[in-house]
N, C-alpha and C positions, 0 to 999 in steps of 0.2 A: 497587422500586415495582411494584405489580401492575397488570394491565390495568384492574381496577376503579378504582384510584387515578387512572389516566390519564383515564378517562371522567368521573370526578367533577370534574376540572379543566375540562372542556369548558363547564361552567356557571359557572365562576368568572370574573367580569368583570376581575379583577386578574391573572389568570394570563397571563404574557408568551408568548403562543402564536404571534405573527406575526413573521416576518422583516421586515427593512426593505423588501425588494422587494415582498413580499406586501402589507404595510401600505400602501405607496405606490400599488400597483395598486388596492387596495380603495378608497382615497380619491380616486383619479384625480389624484394629485399626483406630484411627483417625489421622489426620495430626498433631493435637496437641500432641498426644503421641509421634510421631516422633520428633517433636520439643523439647519435654521434655527430651527425651533420648539424643538428641543432646546437649541440655543445660547441662545435667549431664555428658557430654563428654564420653558417651558410644560409640557413633559413630559420625564421622564427615563427613557428606556428601560432595561430591565435588559440585562445583557450575558450572552451564552452563555459556556460554558467557553472557546470559541474567540475570544471578544471581539466577537462579532456582536451588533448591537442586536436586541432582541426587544420587541414592543409588545403590550399587553393591549387588550381590547375597550374598556375604559374610556378608555385613552389614545387610541384611535382615534376615539372619540366627541368627545373634546376637540380632537383634531387636525382633525376634520371641521368643527367650529364655527369654528376658526381659518381653515380653508380657505375657508369661506363668506365670512368678512369680507375675506380677501385677494382673493377673486374679485370683491368689490364695490369694490375699489380701496383698501382699508385696508393700510398698510404692515405687514409681518410683525410687527415689534416692537410696534406699536400693537394689532394684532389679538390678539397674545398677552396683552398687558396687559388688554384688554377681556375676554377669556375668563377670565383670572384673577379680575378684579373680579366678573364674573357668577357665577363659582363661589363666591366669598366671600360675595356677597349671598345666594345660594341657601342656603348653610350658615347664615348669620346668621338668615335667615327661618325655617329649620327649628328652630334653637335657640330663637328667640323663641316659636314655636308651642308647643314643649315647655314653656317657662316659663309661658306663658299657661294651658296645660292643668293644670300642677301647681298654679298659683295658684288656679284655679277649683276644683280638687279639694280643696285645703286650705280654701277658703272654704265649700264645701258640707259638709265634715267639721265645721268650726266651727259652722255653722248647725244641724247635727243635734245637737250636744252641748248 
């Protein structure tokens, strides 16, 4: 891997760049919180060659949302489920928008013919 390859990964939201300690510090959470949301299968950190957990920026955004809910009094398991459902809803809305655009495009093509 060249230095250029390493720099390219800095922009990659899915690159597991953060150790558990650094991730916890960035979130203002404990390492136990990160383990708990991992056990609830909200996020699955990648493992380094030495077996240490590594988190991506995308995973940290998801963890931050869960942390907001927990800070508001929601149990960890429920917060994880809420975040998963929010993510699924966002994806469904994105797909729905794509289908709508494709249908409108097909209609306009039919109207022109």
